[in-house]
PyMOL CGO cylinders between C-alpha atoms (Angstrom):
from pymol import cmd
from pymol.cgo import CYLINDER

trace = [
    CYLINDER, 23.90, 127.87, -38.77, 22.50, 131.05, -40.36, 0.3, 1, 1, 1, 1, 1, 1,
    CYLINDER, 22.50, 131.05, -40.36, 21.83, 132.59, -36.93, 0.3, 1, 1, 1, 1, 1, 1,
    CYLINDER, 21.83, 132.59, -36.93, 25.41, 131.83, -35.88, 0.3, 1, 1, 1, 1, 1, 1,
    CYLINDER, 25.41, 131.83, -35.88, 26.72, 133.52, -39.03, 0.3, 1, 1, 1, 1, 1, 1,
    CYLINDER, 26.72, 133.52, -39.03, 24.55, 136.58, -38.34, 0.3, 1, 1, 1, 1, 1, 1,
    CYLINDER, 24.55, 136.58, -38.34, 26.19, 136.92, -34.91, 0.3, 1, 1, 1, 1, 1, 1,
    CYLINDER, 26.19, 136.92, -34.91, 29.61, 137.26, -36.60, 0.3, 1, 1, 1, 1, 1, 1,
    CYLINDER, 29.61, 137.26, -36.60, 28.90, 138.80, -40.02, 0.3, 1, 1, 1, 1, 1, 1,
    CYLINDER, 28.90, 138.80, -40.02, 26.80, 141.89, -40.78, 0.3, 1, 1, 1, 1, 1, 1,
    CYLINDER, 26.80, 141.89, -40.78, 25.62, 140.48, -44.13, 0.3, 1, 1, 1, 1, 1, 1,
    CYLINDER, 25.62, 140.48, -44.13, 24.23, 136.96, -44.48, 0.3, 1, 1, 1, 1, 1, 1,
    CYLINDER, 24.23, 136.96, -44.48, 22.54, 135.48, -47.54, 0.3, 1, 1, 1, 1, 1, 1,
    CYLINDER, 22.54, 135.48, -47.54, 20.99, 132.15, -48.49, 0.3, 1, 1, 1, 1, 1, 1,
    CYLINDER, 20.99, 132.15, -48.49, 20.47, 130.69, -51.94, 0.3, 1, 1, 1, 1, 1, 1,
    CYLINDER, 20.47, 130.69, -51.94, 19.17, 127.44, -53.41, 0.3, 1, 1, 1, 1, 1, 1,
    CYLINDER, 19.17, 127.44, -53.41, 20.53, 125.66, -56.45, 0.3, 1, 1, 1, 1, 1, 1,
    CYLINDER, 20.53, 125.66, -56.45, 19.76, 122.54, -58.45, 0.3, 1, 1, 1, 1, 1, 1,
    CYLINDER, 19.76, 122.54, -58.45, 22.45, 119.94, -57.86, 0.3, 1, 1, 1, 1, 1, 1,
    CYLINDER, 22.45, 119.94, -57.86, 21.52, 116.72, -59.69, 0.3, 1, 1, 1, 1, 1, 1,
    CYLINDER, 21.52, 116.72, -59.69, 24.34, 114.73, -58.05, 0.3, 1, 1, 1, 1, 1, 1,
    CYLINDER, 24.34, 114.73, -58.05, 23.08, 115.63, -54.55, 0.3, 1, 1, 1, 1, 1, 1,
    CYLINDER, 23.08, 115.63, -54.55, 20.57, 113.23, -52.98, 0.3, 1, 1, 1, 1, 1, 1,
    CYLINDER, 20.57, 113.23, -52.98, 17.60, 115.62, -52.93, 0.3, 1, 1, 1, 1, 1, 1,
    CYLINDER, 17.60, 115.62, -52.93, 18.67, 117.43, -56.09, 0.3, 1, 1, 1, 1, 1, 1,
    CYLINDER, 18.67, 117.43, -56.09, 18.65, 120.79, -54.29, 0.3, 1, 1, 1, 1, 1, 1,
    CYLINDER, 18.65, 120.79, -54.29, 21.47, 122.32, -52.29, 0.3, 1, 1, 1, 1, 1, 1,
    CYLINDER, 21.47, 122.32, -52.29, 21.42, 125.39, -50.08, 0.3, 1, 1, 1, 1, 1, 1,
    CYLINDER, 21.42, 125.39, -50.08, 24.23, 127.92, -49.97, 0.3, 1, 1, 1, 1, 1, 1,
    CYLINDER, 24.23, 127.92, -49.97, 24.89, 130.10, -46.94, 0.3, 1, 1, 1, 1, 1, 1,
    CYLINDER, 24.89, 130.10, -46.94, 26.92, 133.23, -47.71, 0.3, 1, 1, 1, 1, 1, 1,
    CYLINDER, 26.92, 133.23, -47.71, 28.43, 135.73, -45.28, 0.3, 1, 1, 1, 1, 1, 1,
    CYLINDER, 28.43, 135.73, -45.28, 30.39, 138.96, -45.65, 0.3, 1, 1, 1, 1, 1, 1,
    CYLINDER, 30.39, 138.96, -45.65, 32.13, 141.54, -43.47, 0.3, 1, 1, 1, 1, 1, 1,
    CYLINDER, 32.13, 141.54, -43.47, 30.72, 144.24, -45.77, 0.3, 1, 1, 1, 1, 1, 1,
    CYLINDER, 30.72, 144.24, -45.77, 27.45, 145.50, -44.20, 0.3, 1, 1, 1, 1, 1, 1,
    CYLINDER, 27.45, 145.50, -44.20, 25.99, 146.63, -47.53, 0.3, 1, 1, 1, 1, 1, 1,
    CYLINDER, 25.99, 146.63, -47.53, 26.75, 143.40, -49.44, 0.3, 1, 1, 1, 1, 1, 1,
    CYLINDER, 26.75, 143.40, -49.44, 23.93, 142.38, -51.78, 0.3, 1, 1, 1, 1, 1, 1,
    CYLINDER, 23.93, 142.38, -51.78, 24.47, 138.71, -52.58, 0.3, 1, 1, 1, 1, 1, 1,
    CYLINDER, 24.47, 138.71, -52.58, 21.51, 138.69, -54.97, 0.3, 1, 1, 1, 1, 1, 1,
    CYLINDER, 21.51, 138.69, -54.97, 23.40, 140.75, -57.55, 0.3, 1, 1, 1, 1, 1, 1,
    CYLINDER, 23.40, 140.75, -57.55, 26.37, 139.19, -59.33, 0.3, 1, 1, 1, 1, 1, 1,
    CYLINDER, 26.37, 139.19, -59.33, 29.58, 141.19, -58.96, 0.3, 1, 1, 1, 1, 1, 1,
    CYLINDER, 29.58, 141.19, -58.96, 30.17, 140.65, -62.68, 0.3, 1, 1, 1, 1, 1, 1,
    CYLINDER, 30.17, 140.65, -62.68, 27.46, 139.96, -65.24, 0.3, 1, 1, 1, 1, 1, 1,
    CYLINDER, 27.46, 139.96, -65.24, 28.72, 137.50, -67.80, 0.3, 1, 1, 1, 1, 1, 1,
    CYLINDER, 28.72, 137.50, -67.80, 28.03, 137.97, -71.50, 0.3, 1, 1, 1, 1, 1, 1,
    CYLINDER, 28.03, 137.97, -71.50, 27.07, 135.09, -73.79, 0.3, 1, 1, 1, 1, 1, 1,
    CYLINDER, 27.07, 135.09, -73.79, 30.66, 135.13, -75.06, 0.3, 1, 1, 1, 1, 1, 1,
    CYLINDER, 30.66, 135.13, -75.06, 31.96, 134.83, -71.47, 0.3, 1, 1, 1, 1, 1, 1,
    CYLINDER, 31.96, 134.83, -71.47, 29.67, 131.89, -70.78, 0.3, 1, 1, 1, 1, 1, 1,
    CYLINDER, 29.67, 131.89, -70.78, 30.81, 130.16, -73.95, 0.3, 1, 1, 1, 1, 1, 1,
    CYLINDER, 30.81, 130.16, -73.95, 34.54, 130.77, -73.42, 0.3, 1, 1, 1, 1, 1, 1,
    CYLINDER, 34.54, 130.77, -73.42, 34.29, 129.59, -69.79, 0.3, 1, 1, 1, 1, 1, 1,
    CYLINDER, 34.29, 129.59, -69.79, 32.24, 126.58, -70.93, 0.3, 1, 1, 1, 1, 1, 1,
    CYLINDER, 32.24, 126.58, -70.93, 29.55, 127.35, -68.36, 0.3, 1, 1, 1, 1, 1, 1,
    CYLINDER, 29.55, 127.35, -68.36, 26.50, 125.26, -69.10, 0.3, 1, 1, 1, 1, 1, 1,
    CYLINDER, 26.50, 125.26, -69.10, 24.40, 126.09, -66.04, 0.3, 1, 1, 1, 1, 1, 1,
    CYLINDER, 24.40, 126.09, -66.04, 25.44, 129.40, -64.50, 0.3, 1, 1, 1, 1, 1, 1,
    CYLINDER, 25.44, 129.40, -64.50, 24.18, 132.73, -65.82, 0.3, 1, 1, 1, 1, 1, 1,
    CYLINDER, 24.18, 132.73, -65.82, 23.66, 136.06, -64.08, 0.3, 1, 1, 1, 1, 1, 1,
    CYLINDER, 23.66, 136.06, -64.08, 19.90, 135.35, -64.15, 0.3, 1, 1, 1, 1, 1, 1,
    CYLINDER, 19.90, 135.35, -64.15, 20.38, 131.95, -62.48, 0.3, 1, 1, 1, 1, 1, 1,
    CYLINDER, 20.38, 131.95, -62.48, 22.52, 133.67, -59.82, 0.3, 1, 1, 1, 1, 1, 1,
    CYLINDER, 22.52, 133.67, -59.82, 19.80, 136.22, -59.02, 0.3, 1, 1, 1, 1, 1, 1,
    CYLINDER, 19.80, 136.22, -59.02, 17.01, 133.64, -59.13, 0.3, 1, 1, 1, 1, 1, 1,
    CYLINDER, 17.01, 133.64, -59.13, 18.81, 131.39, -56.62, 0.3, 1, 1, 1, 1, 1, 1,
    CYLINDER, 18.81, 131.39, -56.62, 17.91, 133.95, -53.94, 0.3, 1, 1, 1, 1, 1, 1,
    CYLINDER, 17.91, 133.95, -53.94, 14.16, 133.78, -54.70, 0.3, 1, 1, 1, 1, 1, 1,
    CYLINDER, 14.16, 133.78, -54.70, 13.40, 131.37, -51.91, 0.3, 1, 1, 1, 1, 1, 1,
    CYLINDER, 13.40, 131.37, -51.91, 10.24, 129.33, -51.27, 0.3, 1, 1, 1, 1, 1, 1,
    CYLINDER, 10.24, 129.33, -51.27, 7.98, 130.83, -48.62, 0.3, 1, 1, 1, 1, 1, 1,
    CYLINDER, 7.98, 130.83, -48.62, 8.76, 128.17, -46.00, 0.3, 1, 1, 1, 1, 1, 1,
    CYLINDER, 8.76, 128.17, -46.00, 12.50, 128.94, -46.32, 0.3, 1, 1, 1, 1, 1, 1,
    CYLINDER, 12.50, 128.94, -46.32, 11.94, 132.72, -46.22, 0.3, 1, 1, 1, 1, 1, 1,
    CYLINDER, 11.94, 132.72, -46.22, 9.78, 132.33, -43.11, 0.3, 1, 1, 1, 1, 1, 1,
    CYLINDER, 9.78, 132.33, -43.11, 12.41, 130.19, -41.35, 0.3, 1, 1, 1, 1, 1, 1,
    CYLINDER, 12.41, 130.19, -41.35, 15.19, 132.67, -42.16, 0.3, 1, 1, 1, 1, 1, 1,
    CYLINDER, 15.19, 132.67, -42.16, 13.28, 135.93, -41.64, 0.3, 1, 1, 1, 1, 1, 1,
    CYLINDER, 13.28, 135.93, -41.64, 15.29, 138.38, -39.56, 0.3, 1, 1, 1, 1, 1, 1,
    CYLINDER, 15.29, 138.38, -39.56, 18.47, 136.34, -40.03, 0.3, 1, 1, 1, 1, 1, 1,
    CYLINDER, 18.47, 136.34, -40.03, 19.15, 136.38, -43.75, 0.3, 1, 1, 1, 1, 1, 1,
    CYLINDER, 19.15, 136.38, -43.75, 19.22, 139.87, -45.27, 0.3, 1, 1, 1, 1, 1, 1,
    CYLINDER, 19.22, 139.87, -45.27, 17.12, 138.98, -48.33, 0.3, 1, 1, 1, 1, 1, 1,
    CYLINDER, 17.12, 138.98, -48.33, 14.32, 137.60, -46.08, 0.3, 1, 1, 1, 1, 1, 1,
    CYLINDER, 14.32, 137.60, -46.08, 13.38, 140.86, -44.34, 0.3, 1, 1, 1, 1, 1, 1,
]
cmd.load_cgo(trace, "trace")
């Protein structure tokens, strides 16, 4: 799937997140963009503590966003050359 996305989109990213309601508890997210310089690892907007509270976000933070792209070695190896963050 990631290789197919790379054929169409210049920027492809992959992230992992904890999803307790999913069978394995971990879900992967494949992202793609037409923008060649897109850096998925950096949030477009960093949320303040006040933002998080007003939005009632209990899990997501800018740090969690960035950390989701720190992939285990076996995933990085499988996606090397396909996903931009695995170069």
